[in-house]
C-alpha positions, 0 to 999 in steps of 0.5 A: 365602380367600387369593389368590395373587399371580397371582390378585391381578394378574389381578383388577387387570387385569380391574378396569382394563378395566371401570373407566370412568374410563379414556378408552379402555375404552369402545372396547375391543372396537372392531375395526380398527387403533388406535395408543396412545402408551404412552411418549413420552419419549426416553432412559433417565432417569425424569424430571420431565416426566411422560412415560414411557419409549418404547413404542407400542401398536398394536391390530389387530382387538383384538390387541396389538402392542407396539413397544419396552418402556421402563420403565413399559410394564406400568403404561401398558398397564393405564392404557390399559385393556389387560390384561396377559394380552392381550400377544401380539406385541412388537417391539424397535427396538434394544437401548438400555435405554430401548427394552428395559428392561421387555421381560422384566418385561412378559412376566413381568407378563403371565404372572403374571396366571394366564391363558394367554399366548403371546408372539412377540418380534421384534427385532435380534440380541441379543434371544434372549440378552436373553430367556434372561438374563432367564429365568436371573436369574428362574429361582428365581421362575419355578420356584417359581411353576410348583410352588406356583401351577400355572403353565405354564413361562414359558420355553416361552411366548415365541418369539423371532425375531431378524433382522440385516437389513431386510425382512419381519419377520412376516405374518399374516392381519391385518398385514404387518410390515417393517423398515428399518435406520435411522441410530443410531450407534454402534448398527448394528442399529437398525430402524424398523417398518412395519405394513400392516393392511387399514385403516391403514399405520403406521410407527414410526421408532425412534431415528434421525438424518435418514435419507432411506431412512426416507422411502422406507420410509414412503412413503404411510403413513397415520401416521408416529410419528417421534422428534424432537429440539428443538435449542435445548433441546439447546444449553441442556442442553449449556451447563448440563452444562459444554459436553459436546461429546461428548454433543452430537456423539452427539445430533446423529449419532443423533437427528432435529431438528425441521426434518429430521423435517418433511423426512422426513414431506414426502418420505414424503407421509404423512397424519399425523405424530406426534411422539414420543420427545422429546429432551430428554424432561425439559424441561416448558418446551418447548411443543407449538408449539416442538416442531412449529414446525420441523416445519411449515416442511417438512411441511404435513400433520397434525402431532400432538405426542404425549402419553402414553396419547394414541390416534391 
């Protein structure tokens, strides 16, 4: 008996859940709030560091909330023991490609498992067009699978919620999600998210330069997942690139050096600081100690140097 592609992908998802080699699978049914770093590399390139592009999974009472959809997020979800048909909520911080490139494909990959899905997607202005454009360029495939495989219409299974100012983004019985506009020029619609669940409060910084308003937004959070830039490696990179002053100016204006990450965490008085979205993300020679050294000058709490598939 031949299997359709959707049956095959569904079987892969089921196999991934049951296969005990993955460290997170035995906790699959555990209730409460979990954080899994799916991708921790800053920037759009697929590099030699082994890190995947940016994405963070929050599981609240076993419901999935995916923040950003960098390239590889579908594969990383499966590697974390979370089947794609469990996709429920997506949050996009801003419209740089390393944060939204696999948004459409992730929704599609969940759909072709053959199991019913409904996805609510949240993000700044432009998310509706991004969604419609993806559906448009995959129209032939979607229409064909509806007829040939009896699929429900994917275009009716995704609800997009756009916003253009900070505030409450969504709320249900498990969590309240709010947004804070951060500093990531030239993009003005760039946001951090705060998830306040019953047992934990989590802030995801998105891409940002040093922003005292983010410290106020994250005040008292249990966990702050913050982007980080290691300046000595940036200076080295600029020299290797022939002294590209424009690149340096962009990076300094749009990202947060280690010392400033420490200042934000200290001002916010968070319990745990998780470093992620590493800039540069393609330099495996930078040690965990180097990433955390500057942070520790200002923040005396728990510091975690994030790695792909790490659970916090």
